[in-house]
C-alpha beads as a LAMMPS data file, in Angstrom:
LAMMPS data file: protein, C-alpha beads

418 atoms
417 bonds

1 atom types
1 bond types

-500.0 500.0 xlo xhi
-500.0 500.0 ylo yhi
-500.0 500.0 zlo zhi

Masses

1 110.0

Atoms # bond

1 1 1 -86.116 132.965 299.615
2 1 1 -83.924 134.831 297.135
3 1 1 -81.723 136.210 299.908
4 1 1 -81.158 132.678 301.228
5 1 1 -80.275 131.438 297.732
6 1 1 -77.836 134.319 297.278
7 1 1 -76.228 133.468 300.628
8 1 1 -75.796 129.831 299.585
9 1 1 -74.327 130.874 296.231
10 1 1 -71.966 133.304 297.974
11 1 1 -70.721 130.553 300.275
12 1 1 -70.166 128.329 297.276
13 1 1 -68.179 131.020 295.495
14 1 1 -66.097 131.576 298.646
15 1 1 -65.395 127.855 299.052
16 1 1 -64.398 127.603 295.403
17 1 1 -62.118 130.612 295.766
18 1 1 -60.438 129.136 298.839
19 1 1 -59.951 125.724 297.249
20 1 1 -58.527 127.249 294.086
21 1 1 -56.245 129.729 295.833
22 1 1 -52.754 128.325 295.260
23 1 1 -51.524 129.846 298.540
24 1 1 -54.228 128.298 300.743
25 1 1 -53.500 124.748 301.845
26 1 1 -56.238 122.366 300.726
27 1 1 -57.775 120.087 303.350
28 1 1 -59.167 116.596 302.855
29 1 1 -61.139 115.031 305.668
30 1 1 -59.651 111.847 307.176
31 1 1 -56.539 111.864 304.988
32 1 1 -53.022 113.234 305.187
33 1 1 -52.774 116.942 304.365
34 1 1 -48.962 117.017 304.333
35 1 1 -48.775 116.600 300.520
36 1 1 -51.166 119.546 300.163
37 1 1 -48.809 121.693 302.236
38 1 1 -45.939 120.943 299.867
39 1 1 -48.226 121.627 296.898
40 1 1 -49.131 125.053 298.252
41 1 1 -45.477 125.922 298.895
42 1 1 -44.617 124.864 295.352
43 1 1 -47.462 126.651 293.561
44 1 1 -47.817 129.847 295.579
45 1 1 -46.206 132.896 293.908
46 1 1 -42.991 134.039 295.512
47 1 1 -43.488 136.435 298.401
48 1 1 -47.057 135.350 299.162
49 1 1 -47.904 133.698 302.514
50 1 1 -48.943 130.063 302.654
51 1 1 -52.243 130.048 304.558
52 1 1 -53.823 127.336 306.687
53 1 1 -57.480 128.323 306.535
54 1 1 -59.302 129.329 309.743
55 1 1 -61.750 126.938 311.415
56 1 1 -60.050 124.004 309.705
57 1 1 -58.075 121.225 311.375
58 1 1 -55.361 119.972 309.051
59 1 1 -54.134 116.400 309.337
60 1 1 -50.348 116.585 309.380
61 1 1 -49.880 112.832 309.341
62 1 1 -46.314 112.781 307.995
63 1 1 -43.402 115.052 308.991
64 1 1 -42.823 118.253 307.026
65 1 1 -39.392 119.593 306.057
66 1 1 -39.059 123.103 304.637
67 1 1 -35.694 123.843 303.024
68 1 1 -36.895 127.203 301.775
69 1 1 -35.814 130.803 301.967
70 1 1 -38.231 133.736 301.842
71 1 1 -41.000 131.521 303.180
72 1 1 -44.043 132.793 305.097
73 1 1 -46.610 130.543 306.751
74 1 1 -49.821 131.836 308.305
75 1 1 -51.444 129.256 310.586
76 1 1 -55.026 130.513 310.861
77 1 1 -56.449 127.023 311.322
78 1 1 -55.237 124.136 313.477
79 1 1 -52.600 121.499 312.759
80 1 1 -52.957 118.013 314.209
81 1 1 -50.473 115.151 314.422
82 1 1 -51.845 111.610 314.233
83 1 1 -53.592 110.413 317.354
84 1 1 -52.293 106.900 316.726
85 1 1 -48.983 106.365 318.564
86 1 1 -47.594 103.780 316.155
87 1 1 -48.353 106.058 313.207
88 1 1 -46.302 108.837 314.802
89 1 1 -43.470 106.422 315.594
90 1 1 -43.395 105.277 311.984
91 1 1 -43.148 108.883 310.835
92 1 1 -40.302 109.586 313.247
93 1 1 -38.407 106.465 312.167
94 1 1 -38.756 107.464 308.521
95 1 1 -37.637 111.033 309.160
96 1 1 -34.017 112.070 308.722
97 1 1 -34.335 114.951 311.204
98 1 1 -36.556 113.421 313.875
99 1 1 -38.722 116.574 313.781
100 1 1 -42.365 116.732 312.765
101 1 1 -41.928 120.285 311.452
102 1 1 -38.423 121.302 310.413
103 1 1 -37.336 124.592 308.849
104 1 1 -34.026 125.654 307.349
105 1 1 -33.146 128.513 305.011
106 1 1 -33.206 132.283 305.447
107 1 1 -35.945 134.835 306.024
108 1 1 -38.557 132.403 307.301
109 1 1 -41.680 133.800 308.995
110 1 1 -44.372 131.765 310.759
111 1 1 -47.339 133.405 312.439
112 1 1 -50.342 131.973 314.228
113 1 1 -53.862 133.151 314.858
114 1 1 -55.058 135.646 317.454
115 1 1 -58.261 133.606 317.735
116 1 1 -58.046 131.445 320.895
117 1 1 -59.710 128.555 319.056
118 1 1 -57.417 128.635 316.031
119 1 1 -53.691 128.459 315.438
120 1 1 -53.089 125.379 317.610
121 1 1 -50.510 122.704 316.840
122 1 1 -51.805 119.645 318.655
123 1 1 -49.738 116.518 319.268
124 1 1 -52.038 114.458 321.565
125 1 1 -49.276 113.849 324.071
126 1 1 -51.532 112.753 326.922
127 1 1 -51.861 109.201 325.624
128 1 1 -48.062 108.909 325.430
129 1 1 -47.564 110.232 328.952
130 1 1 -50.220 107.988 330.462
131 1 1 -48.411 104.840 329.306
132 1 1 -44.898 106.296 329.758
133 1 1 -44.118 105.628 326.104
134 1 1 -40.729 107.176 325.271
135 1 1 -39.998 105.202 322.094
136 1 1 -39.526 107.105 318.819
137 1 1 -41.001 110.337 320.115
138 1 1 -40.888 113.315 317.748
139 1 1 -39.097 116.567 318.288
140 1 1 -41.976 118.819 317.349
141 1 1 -40.738 122.099 315.849
142 1 1 -37.211 122.666 314.547
143 1 1 -36.455 126.214 313.424
144 1 1 -32.818 126.163 312.301
145 1 1 -33.010 129.276 310.150
146 1 1 -31.167 132.519 309.556
147 1 1 -33.310 135.617 310.006
148 1 1 -36.482 134.026 311.321
149 1 1 -39.711 135.225 312.907
150 1 1 -42.211 133.242 314.962
151 1 1 -45.261 134.880 316.503
152 1 1 -48.536 133.812 318.114
153 1 1 -47.798 130.084 317.937
154 1 1 -49.721 127.770 320.260
155 1 1 -48.607 124.208 321.049
156 1 1 -50.984 121.789 322.798
157 1 1 -49.762 118.578 324.459
158 1 1 -46.421 118.283 322.654
159 1 1 -45.267 114.693 323.047
160 1 1 -41.727 115.886 323.843
161 1 1 -39.230 118.642 322.924
162 1 1 -41.440 121.459 321.679
163 1 1 -39.395 124.203 319.979
164 1 1 -35.764 123.860 318.930
165 1 1 -33.757 126.878 317.817
166 1 1 -30.578 124.827 317.701
167 1 1 -28.319 126.239 315.000
168 1 1 -30.591 129.239 314.436
169 1 1 -29.247 132.754 314.004
170 1 1 -31.066 136.058 314.303
171 1 1 -34.478 134.690 315.273
172 1 1 -37.370 136.361 317.078
173 1 1 -40.014 134.261 318.876
174 1 1 -42.860 136.188 320.486
175 1 1 -46.165 135.487 322.193
176 1 1 -45.739 131.706 322.321
177 1 1 -48.029 129.384 324.295
178 1 1 -46.794 125.884 325.160
179 1 1 -49.276 123.758 327.123
180 1 1 -47.949 120.353 328.198
181 1 1 -50.032 120.040 331.356
182 1 1 -50.884 116.428 332.085
183 1 1 -53.912 114.990 333.826
184 1 1 -52.167 111.631 334.257
185 1 1 -48.625 110.435 333.609
186 1 1 -45.673 112.806 333.822
187 1 1 -44.889 114.659 330.547
188 1 1 -41.202 113.747 330.362
189 1 1 -38.875 115.819 328.153
190 1 1 -41.527 118.336 327.169
191 1 1 -38.902 121.065 326.868
192 1 1 -40.184 124.494 325.865
193 1 1 -37.407 126.307 323.982
194 1 1 -34.035 124.797 323.154
195 1 1 -32.211 128.061 322.493
196 1 1 -28.863 126.640 321.420
197 1 1 -28.263 129.240 318.738
198 1 1 -27.068 132.823 318.349
199 1 1 -28.748 136.227 318.365
200 1 1 -32.087 134.972 319.668
201 1 1 -34.881 136.940 321.339
202 1 1 -37.690 134.989 322.981
203 1 1 -40.314 137.066 324.755
204 1 1 -43.881 137.077 326.068
205 1 1 -44.145 133.299 326.508
206 1 1 -46.517 131.194 328.600
207 1 1 -45.100 127.720 329.196
208 1 1 -46.563 124.784 331.148
209 1 1 -44.298 121.773 330.840
210 1 1 -42.302 118.951 332.453
211 1 1 -38.714 119.856 331.592
212 1 1 -36.707 123.012 330.905
213 1 1 -38.943 125.860 329.795
214 1 1 -35.890 127.543 328.323
215 1 1 -32.432 126.046 327.916
216 1 1 -29.185 127.069 326.280
217 1 1 -26.953 124.158 325.405
218 1 1 -23.837 123.805 323.325
219 1 1 -23.137 123.146 319.672
220 1 1 -20.105 123.194 317.416
221 1 1 -20.120 126.972 316.911
222 1 1 -21.268 128.111 320.348
223 1 1 -24.365 129.848 321.680
224 1 1 -24.268 133.605 322.170
225 1 1 -26.422 136.712 322.554
226 1 1 -29.650 135.082 323.714
227 1 1 -32.482 136.752 325.641
228 1 1 -35.492 135.113 327.284
229 1 1 -37.809 137.622 328.909
230 1 1 -41.346 138.427 330.042
231 1 1 -42.515 134.865 330.587
232 1 1 -44.796 132.871 332.860
233 1 1 -43.652 129.309 333.557
234 1 1 -45.797 126.761 335.361
235 1 1 -46.950 123.193 335.942
236 1 1 -43.916 121.028 336.904
237 1 1 -41.387 122.799 334.720
238 1 1 -37.638 122.635 335.293
239 1 1 -37.278 126.357 334.813
240 1 1 -34.750 128.447 332.925
241 1 1 -31.480 126.602 332.367
242 1 1 -27.986 127.008 331.065
243 1 1 -26.937 123.493 330.087
244 1 1 -26.394 120.820 330.287
245 1 1 -22.821 121.588 329.215
246 1 1 -19.704 119.450 329.032
247 1 1 -21.176 115.999 328.515
248 1 1 -18.465 115.212 325.949
249 1 1 -15.126 116.477 327.343
250 1 1 -13.671 116.534 323.823
251 1 1 -16.206 119.178 322.799
252 1 1 -15.687 122.345 324.870
253 1 1 -18.725 124.396 325.808
254 1 1 -18.921 127.907 324.356
255 1 1 -21.858 129.855 325.823
256 1 1 -21.885 133.611 326.328
257 1 1 -24.042 136.706 326.736
258 1 1 -27.257 135.179 328.057
259 1 1 -30.021 137.267 329.661
260 1 1 -33.061 135.856 331.467
261 1 1 -35.264 138.560 332.939
262 1 1 -38.800 139.346 334.063
263 1 1 -39.856 135.717 334.484
264 1 1 -42.368 134.363 337.000
265 1 1 -42.332 130.656 337.839
266 1 1 -45.080 128.814 339.739
267 1 1 -45.059 125.233 341.115
268 1 1 -41.854 124.417 339.229
269 1 1 -38.906 122.263 340.272
270 1 1 -36.228 124.835 339.381
271 1 1 -36.128 128.570 338.792
272 1 1 -32.726 129.756 337.562
273 1 1 -30.557 126.717 336.872
274 1 1 -27.060 125.914 335.643
275 1 1 -25.973 122.340 334.940
276 1 1 -22.655 121.014 333.663
277 1 1 -21.138 117.551 333.714
278 1 1 -18.248 116.441 335.869
279 1 1 -15.098 116.487 333.740
280 1 1 -16.585 118.948 331.252
281 1 1 -14.536 121.557 329.427
282 1 1 -15.044 125.016 327.922
283 1 1 -16.822 128.008 329.418
284 1 1 -20.087 129.826 330.037
285 1 1 -19.736 133.562 330.607
286 1 1 -21.663 136.815 330.855
287 1 1 -24.921 135.286 332.138
288 1 1 -27.573 137.339 333.946
289 1 1 -30.765 136.260 335.683
290 1 1 -32.708 139.374 336.699
291 1 1 -36.184 140.034 338.103
292 1 1 -37.153 136.423 338.789
293 1 1 -40.328 135.755 340.770
294 1 1 -41.205 132.355 342.192
295 1 1 -44.157 130.777 343.917
296 1 1 -43.870 127.291 345.393
297 1 1 -40.573 126.510 343.635
298 1 1 -38.291 123.792 345.053
299 1 1 -34.905 125.120 343.892
300 1 1 -35.228 128.827 343.002
301 1 1 -31.498 129.424 342.372
302 1 1 -29.508 126.327 341.565
303 1 1 -26.077 125.500 340.205
304 1 1 -24.391 122.120 339.803
305 1 1 -21.151 121.117 338.101
306 1 1 -21.746 117.395 338.543
307 1 1 -24.926 116.944 336.522
308 1 1 -26.032 113.482 335.366
309 1 1 -28.865 112.720 332.934
310 1 1 -30.942 109.961 334.524
311 1 1 -31.969 108.662 331.096
312 1 1 -28.407 108.378 329.737
313 1 1 -25.851 108.719 332.539
314 1 1 -23.013 107.139 330.556
315 1 1 -19.856 105.673 332.057
316 1 1 -18.525 106.871 335.439
317 1 1 -16.771 110.205 335.057
318 1 1 -13.542 111.564 336.478
319 1 1 -13.758 114.904 338.261
320 1 1 -10.628 116.282 336.607
321 1 1 -12.094 119.346 334.866
322 1 1 -15.085 121.680 334.871
323 1 1 -16.903 124.016 332.543
324 1 1 -15.692 127.430 333.739
325 1 1 -18.427 129.880 334.754
326 1 1 -17.446 133.544 334.416
327 1 1 -19.373 136.741 335.170
328 1 1 -22.667 135.338 336.456
329 1 1 -25.197 137.756 337.978
330 1 1 -28.318 136.820 339.922
331 1 1 -30.331 139.928 340.780
332 1 1 -33.787 140.669 342.182
333 1 1 -35.181 137.259 343.115
334 1 1 -38.381 137.187 345.165
335 1 1 -41.050 134.719 346.288
336 1 1 -41.469 131.536 348.292
337 1 1 -39.665 128.193 348.332
338 1 1 -41.574 124.894 348.128
339 1 1 -40.938 123.671 351.665
340 1 1 -43.774 121.241 352.327
341 1 1 -44.053 119.247 349.079
342 1 1 -40.724 119.676 347.240
343 1 1 -39.971 117.980 343.939
344 1 1 -42.094 116.930 340.984
345 1 1 -43.365 113.762 339.299
346 1 1 -40.262 112.991 337.238
347 1 1 -38.485 110.608 339.639
348 1 1 -37.717 107.177 338.170
349 1 1 -34.643 106.402 340.297
350 1 1 -33.864 105.983 343.982
351 1 1 -32.471 108.301 345.133
352 1 1 -34.268 110.714 342.861
353 1 1 -32.170 112.301 340.123
354 1 1 -32.651 115.736 341.691
355 1 1 -31.786 114.624 345.245
356 1 1 -29.526 117.169 346.932
357 1 1 -27.610 116.134 350.068
358 1 1 -28.427 118.596 352.814
359 1 1 -31.392 120.201 351.060
360 1 1 -34.490 120.496 353.229
361 1 1 -36.804 122.855 351.355
362 1 1 -35.397 126.055 352.884
363 1 1 -32.583 126.801 350.414
364 1 1 -32.773 130.157 348.669
365 1 1 -29.667 129.125 346.722
366 1 1 -27.665 125.978 346.059
367 1 1 -24.229 126.696 344.596
368 1 1 -22.358 123.455 343.850
369 1 1 -19.240 124.997 342.320
370 1 1 -16.121 122.942 341.768
371 1 1 -12.986 124.542 343.167
372 1 1 -11.963 127.553 341.079
373 1 1 -14.630 126.922 338.427
374 1 1 -16.963 129.777 339.439
375 1 1 -15.489 133.203 338.769
376 1 1 -16.769 136.775 339.108
377 1 1 -20.159 136.016 340.660
378 1 1 -22.711 138.544 341.955
379 1 1 -25.865 137.811 343.948
380 1 1 -27.916 140.884 344.763
381 1 1 -31.320 141.459 346.334
382 1 1 -32.256 137.808 346.851
383 1 1 -35.556 137.831 348.758
384 1 1 -36.667 134.216 348.909
385 1 1 -38.454 132.722 351.909
386 1 1 -39.362 129.177 352.945
387 1 1 -43.083 128.522 353.273
388 1 1 -42.501 127.299 356.835
389 1 1 -41.501 130.786 357.937
390 1 1 -37.974 129.862 359.059
391 1 1 -34.998 131.848 357.722
392 1 1 -33.790 130.924 354.260
393 1 1 -30.595 128.881 354.016
394 1 1 -27.874 128.225 351.447
395 1 1 -25.698 125.311 350.358
396 1 1 -22.409 126.605 348.969
397 1 1 -19.548 124.211 348.187
398 1 1 -16.695 126.455 347.111
399 1 1 -16.352 130.201 347.272
400 1 1 -16.549 131.755 343.785
401 1 1 -13.179 133.320 343.053
402 1 1 -12.445 136.815 341.702
403 1 1 -15.830 137.945 343.027
404 1 1 -15.447 141.275 344.843
405 1 1 -19.223 141.872 344.625
406 1 1 -20.362 138.354 345.511
407 1 1 -22.987 139.755 347.867
408 1 1 -23.483 136.655 350.043
409 1 1 -21.690 134.532 352.611
410 1 1 -20.682 131.263 350.928
411 1 1 -21.149 128.734 353.711
412 1 1 -23.720 126.071 354.460
413 1 1 -26.327 127.515 356.785
414 1 1 -28.437 130.639 357.013
415 1 1 -28.571 132.691 353.827
416 1 1 -26.755 135.952 354.566
417 1 1 -26.349 138.864 352.171
418 1 1 -23.393 141.198 352.603

Bonds

1 1 1 2
2 1 2 3
3 1 3 4
4 1 4 5
5 1 5 6
6 1 6 7
7 1 7 8
8 1 8 9
9 1 9 10
10 1 10 11
11 1 11 12
12 1 12 13
13 1 13 14
14 1 14 15
15 1 15 16
16 1 16 17
17 1 17 18
18 1 18 19
19 1 19 20
20 1 20 21
21 1 21 22
22 1 22 23
23 1 23 24
24 1 24 25
25 1 25 26
26 1 26 27
27 1 27 28
28 1 28 29
29 1 29 30
30 1 30 31
31 1 31 32
32 1 32 33
33 1 33 34
34 1 34 35
35 1 35 36
36 1 36 37
37 1 37 38
38 1 38 39
39 1 39 40
40 1 40 41
41 1 41 42
42 1 42 43
43 1 43 44
44 1 44 45
45 1 45 46
46 1 46 47
47 1 47 48
48 1 48 49
49 1 49 50
50 1 50 51
51 1 51 52
52 1 52 53
53 1 53 54
54 1 54 55
55 1 55 56
56 1 56 57
57 1 57 58
58 1 58 59
59 1 59 60
60 1 60 61
61 1 61 62
62 1 62 63
63 1 63 64
64 1 64 65
65 1 65 66
66 1 66 67
67 1 67 68
68 1 68 69
69 1 69 70
70 1 70 71
71 1 71 72
72 1 72 73
73 1 73 74
74 1 74 75
75 1 75 76
76 1 76 77
77 1 77 78
78 1 78 79
79 1 79 80
80 1 80 81
81 1 81 82
82 1 82 83
83 1 83 84
84 1 84 85
85 1 85 86
86 1 86 87
87 1 87 88
88 1 88 89
89 1 89 90
90 1 90 91
91 1 91 92
92 1 92 93
93 1 93 94
94 1 94 95
95 1 95 96
96 1 96 97
97 1 97 98
98 1 98 99
99 1 99 100
100 1 100 101
101 1 101 102
102 1 102 103
103 1 103 104
104 1 104 105
105 1 105 106
106 1 106 107
107 1 107 108
108 1 108 109
109 1 109 110
110 1 110 111
111 1 111 112
112 1 112 113
113 1 113 114
114 1 114 115
115 1 115 116
116 1 116 117
117 1 117 118
118 1 118 119
119 1 119 120
120 1 120 121
121 1 121 122
122 1 122 123
123 1 123 124
124 1 124 125
125 1 125 126
126 1 126 127
127 1 127 128
128 1 128 129
129 1 129 130
130 1 130 131
131 1 131 132
132 1 132 133
133 1 133 134
134 1 134 135
135 1 135 136
136 1 136 137
137 1 137 138
138 1 138 139
139 1 139 140
140 1 140 141
141 1 141 142
142 1 142 143
143 1 143 144
144 1 144 145
145 1 145 146
146 1 146 147
147 1 147 148
148 1 148 149
149 1 149 150
150 1 150 151
151 1 151 152
152 1 152 153
153 1 153 154
154 1 154 155
155 1 155 156
156 1 156 157
157 1 157 158
158 1 158 159
159 1 159 160
160 1 160 161
161 1 161 162
162 1 162 163
163 1 163 164
164 1 164 165
165 1 165 166
166 1 166 167
167 1 167 168
168 1 168 169
169 1 169 170
170 1 170 171
171 1 171 172
172 1 172 173
173 1 173 174
174 1 174 175
175 1 175 176
176 1 176 177
177 1 177 178
178 1 178 179
179 1 179 180
180 1 180 181
181 1 181 182
182 1 182 183
183 1 183 184
184 1 184 185
185 1 185 186
186 1 186 187
187 1 187 188
188 1 188 189
189 1 189 190
190 1 190 191
191 1 191 192
192 1 192 193
193 1 193 194
194 1 194 195
195 1 195 196
196 1 196 197
197 1 197 198
198 1 198 199
199 1 199 200
200 1 200 201
201 1 201 202
202 1 202 203
203 1 203 204
204 1 204 205
205 1 205 206
206 1 206 207
207 1 207 208
208 1 208 209
209 1 209 210
210 1 210 211
211 1 211 212
212 1 212 213
213 1 213 214
214 1 214 215
215 1 215 216
216 1 216 217
217 1 217 218
218 1 218 219
219 1 219 220
220 1 220 221
221 1 221 222
222 1 222 223
223 1 223 224
224 1 224 225
225 1 225 226
226 1 226 227
227 1 227 228
228 1 228 229
229 1 229 230
230 1 230 231
231 1 231 232
232 1 232 233
233 1 233 234
234 1 234 235
235 1 235 236
236 1 236 237
237 1 237 238
238 1 238 239
239 1 239 240
240 1 240 241
241 1 241 242
242 1 242 243
243 1 243 244
244 1 244 245
245 1 245 246
246 1 246 247
247 1 247 248
248 1 248 249
249 1 249 250
250 1 250 251
251 1 251 252
252 1 252 253
253 1 253 254
254 1 254 255
255 1 255 256
256 1 256 257
257 1 257 258
258 1 258 259
259 1 259 260
260 1 260 261
261 1 261 262
262 1 262 263
263 1 263 264
264 1 264 265
265 1 265 266
266 1 266 267
267 1 267 268
268 1 268 269
269 1 269 270
270 1 270 271
271 1 271 272
272 1 272 273
273 1 273 274
274 1 274 275
275 1 275 276
276 1 276 277
277 1 277 278
278 1 278 279
279 1 279 280
280 1 280 281
281 1 281 282
282 1 282 283
283 1 283 284
284 1 284 285
285 1 285 286
286 1 286 287
287 1 287 288
288 1 288 289
289 1 289 290
290 1 290 291
291 1 291 292
292 1 292 293
293 1 293 294
294 1 294 295
295 1 295 296
296 1 296 297
297 1 297 298
298 1 298 299
299 1 299 300
300 1 300 301
301 1 301 302
302 1 302 303
303 1 303 304
304 1 304 305
305 1 305 306
306 1 306 307
307 1 307 308
308 1 308 309
309 1 309 310
310 1 310 311
311 1 311 312
312 1 312 313
313 1 313 314
314 1 314 315
315 1 315 316
316 1 316 317
317 1 317 318
318 1 318 319
319 1 319 320
320 1 320 321
321 1 321 322
322 1 322 323
323 1 323 324
324 1 324 325
325 1 325 326
326 1 326 327
327 1 327 328
328 1 328 329
329 1 329 330
330 1 330 331
331 1 331 332
332 1 332 333
333 1 333 334
334 1 334 335
335 1 335 336
336 1 336 337
337 1 337 338
338 1 338 339
339 1 339 340
340 1 340 341
341 1 341 342
342 1 342 343
343 1 343 344
344 1 344 345
345 1 345 346
346 1 346 347
347 1 347 348
348 1 348 349
349 1 349 350
350 1 350 351
351 1 351 352
352 1 352 353
353 1 353 354
354 1 354 355
355 1 355 356
356 1 356 357
357 1 357 358
358 1 358 359
359 1 359 360
360 1 360 361
361 1 361 362
362 1 362 363
363 1 363 364
364 1 364 365
365 1 365 366
366 1 366 367
367 1 367 368
368 1 368 369
369 1 369 370
370 1 370 371
371 1 371 372
372 1 372 373
373 1 373 374
374 1 374 375
375 1 375 376
376 1 376 377
377 1 377 378
378 1 378 379
379 1 379 380
380 1 380 381
381 1 381 382
382 1 382 383
383 1 383 384
384 1 384 385
385 1 385 386
386 1 386 387
387 1 387 388
388 1 388 389
389 1 389 390
390 1 390 391
391 1 391 392
392 1 392 393
393 1 393 394
394 1 394 395
395 1 395 396
396 1 396 397
397 1 397 398
398 1 398 399
399 1 399 400
400 1 400 401
401 1 401 402
402 1 402 403
403 1 403 404
404 1 404 405
405 1 405 406
406 1 406 407
407 1 407 408
408 1 408 409
409 1 409 410
410 1 410 411
411 1 411 412
412 1 412 413
413 1 413 414
414 1 414 415
415 1 415 416
416 1 416 417
417 1 417 418
């Protein structure tokens, strides 16, 4: 009897300690915990981590913006967005950033839990996908910091656009799980990492989604020195992309020193992908895709310089310029091409936005270069096979120039390495 009483008293002391700890976020059932997050950030002594307690699901019912330096968050519990669609839309419309979680500042660290049942950031995206609701969707996680660290974060059913590192500099993101698998409607725009920043290392990721798992775009200062490695990518993902670049011809692209390596993709639409708009300007240079495995992938190695966004195609464009591609290397590709059931569930137009004239599910590579716009290319050790057992083929518009080690024959037909 006394031992039971002591146990009850001990639990009470522990609960009191947790609730009174200024660095532990307080939780109130059925109400918004966002104010409590701000309270913990304000009251916690400098240098101490802000802790979301384990085995607790916090209601993050309004967007959070952290304009703090020297900030550390430890997500040992779970964070949940509202399940009500209109409540989320109201939060997005009232937000200046459009993000549900947005970080700026310097020396910002966010870590999750090693417990598989804790550390989840849940957005309840399935109900959005099932009704194809694309109105006032949130960008989930914006990490526009200098000197940042993200580790062990887990994202479940992001409504759209999971992690943005746009504008970030010197950021590490490791051991990230993004799960946007749908049991119904297609999860449009559930991008994994938008890595439009500088000095970024993203590694050891598992990503199931319905758009680019990893993408490097353009911003006003350029994107440079970015690595994405040791990842598994699945569901109906659009793979690992450079672009899209050149949508606004008055804003030249400036992308350089990109490495994608040791990535395996399964059941995805694209593997390694480059996309720039007709009439675009600027350059992308020093890009390497290395050690890329694929299983049942429709377009394992794909390049287009006449990209169009089906959701916002804009006015007809004049093919009078191109984003210049310099020093691109594709090395050590292996696996099988989706021959029998190519494509994914993202088609909303006829013809489909990813329709490729001449493609028949046997292409190891599709290189749609504009004349003179692809320079210093190397393709080496490309071992990709159609599931039908026929020889792999290639679609190649224009021979890349200044490419003494191109490694392939650039002509429509059988894929031939030299």
